[in-house]
N, C-alpha and C positions, 0 to 999 in steps of 0.2 A: 711247344716253344713259339714265340711270337716276335715280331719286329715292328717298329714304328719307323716309317720311311717318309721322306719328302722328295718325291721324284726318285732320282738315283742316289740321294743322300740318306745314309743310315743314321737315324737319330737314336734308336734303342734296339738292342737285340744282339744275339738271341737271349730272350728272357722268358720267364714264366709270365702269366698274365698278371702283372703287378699294376693294378689300375691306379694306385697312388703315384707311382713313378711316371706312368704314362701321362696322367693329368698334370703332373708337375712340369713336364716338358711342354705339353700343350699350352699351359698357362704362362710359364716363365720364359720359355725360349721362343715359342711361336705366337704368344699373345693371342690365343684363340679362346673363345668362350665354350667351346665344345668340351664335354666331360664324358668319361666312360664310367661304368659301374663294375662292381666285382663280378657280375653275372654276364657282362658283355662278351666274355670269351666265347659264349655260345653263338655270337653274331659275327665272328670273324669270317671273312674279311670285312673290315669296317672302313668305308670310304668317308673320310672327314671333309676333304676338299678334292679337287681334281688331282692334286699331287700328293697330299698327305693322307696316308692310310695305315691301318694296322692289318698286317697279313701274317700268315703262318711262316715260321722259320724252321730250318732243319740244318743239322750238321752232317756233312758228307765226310766221314772219317774212315780211311782204309784200315784193313786189319793190320795189327802190329803186335809185337811182343813187348809188353810194358817193362819187362826185366831189362831189355837191352835197347829199347827204342822209346822215343817220345813223339807226340804229334803236336803240330803247331799250325794255327790258321795261316793259310797262304793267300787266299783270295775269297771273293764272294760275288754272287750275282744277284741282282735285284730285278725280279720280274713283276708282272702285274699282280700275280697271285701268290708269290712265294719268294722268300729270300733263302738262298743256299750258301752255307759257309763251307768252304773246302779246306781240308787239312792235308799237310804233307807229313811224311814219316822221316824222322831223323835219328841217327844212331847216337846213343849215349857214349860218352868217353869212359874209359876205365875208371878214372878218378871220380866221375859223377856216380857211377854204379857203386863204388866203394863207399862214398859218402851216404848214399841212400840206404845201403845195406847196414851200415853202422847204426842207423837210427833204431834198429831192432835190438841192439845189444843192451842198452840201458834198461828197458822194461824187463828183460830177462834177468839182468843183475838185480834189479829191485825185487823180483820174485824170489830169487835165491837168497837175498838179504833178509827179507821179511818172512821168516819161516819159524821153526821152533826146534829146540835141541833138548836132549835129556842130560841132566847133571845129577850126580850122586852127592847128596849132602847128608851127613849123619846117618848113613846106611839107608837113606830114603832116595828113591829116584824121582826127580821132579821134572816136569816139562816146562821149559822157559821159552817164551816168545822172544824172538830176536828183532821184532819190529821197533821202529824208532821210538814210539811212545813208551813201550815197556823198557827200552834201554835207558831212556831219560828217567823213568820212575826208579829203576834200580840205582842209577847214579845219584839221584836225589836222596834216596834212602841211605846210601853209602856216605854221602857228604854230611848228612844230618848228624852224624856222630856215632859214638860207640853203641853197640846193641846191648842186649839182643833185641831184634825186631820181629814182630809177627808179620808174616808175608804170605799172601795167597798166590799160588802158582797156577799155570794154565790147566793142569789136570785136576783142579779143585783141592789140592793138598795145601793145608796150612802148616807152616813150619816156623819155629822160633829160630832165627838165624843170627849169627854174630856178624860183626863187621868183616871178619876174615872169611866167613861163608859168602858174604856178598861179593867180596873181592874175587873169590873163586868163580862165582857165577858170572860176574861181569867179564872176567878174563875169558871164560868159555864162550860167552856170547860174542866178544870181540874177535875171537879166532874165527868163528863162523862168518861174521860180517866181513872180515878181512878176506876170507876165501872168496866171497862173492866179488869183491873189488879186484882181487888178483885175477879172477876168471875174466872179468870185463876187460882189464888191461891186456890179457893174453889174447882175447878174441879180436880186439882192435888191432893188435900187432899181426895176428894171423891174416886178417883182412888186408891190411896194408901190404903184406908180403906177397899177395896174389899178383901174378903176372898176366893173367888173362881174365876176361870178363866172366867166362864160365866158371873159373876157379873160385870167384867170389861167392857164387851161389852154392858152392859145395862146402863152404864153411858152415858147420852146424851151430846154430844159435839156440834154438828151442829144441830140447830133446824130443825125439819121436815118441808119440803116445803108444804105450804098450796095450794091445788089445787083450782082454781077458780070454784065456783059453787058447790063445794063438802061440804056437811054439815056433 
């Protein structure tokens, strides 16, 4: 990480060695003719004038638990050879933790929503995708009018299905999708009901992975 300073004034930083950004400040803000190249990071510290220089920068971040705490920059020091950014640790509120944890609920609902189910039609068991694209295809076929329709399902089975068959399949898919949304609503309510920060993280969102052969 690097910083562009003018005496005790911080102009840029902490940043990666973005020579275009540095040159923009040198040209537009400082009105200097000096330019750096993409390889000049090897030459840091770079003394441009007596006060203007590019020097290393680092963050001084104390240990913290990201589940319950956040860090925020509180101060900085500019020395001749380095800029140090100091951070403080602050506790998250219960509501903040709940809000952050809820972010993981939607992706899991989408995973549960976009799966496949088995439906028996005319004594044949077919595998039907419940993803949005396939749901739209089934509905479009249903709206197209009376069958029979030739339809290829996920397990490679072709069936001639009637409008009534399509209705049965669509209803089965809808039940599965609704289960996913009901799960999402219940998880949100479970998180909202938590009275402690620790309890929030005890709410299971993603099922634990079962290891083969482990009893």
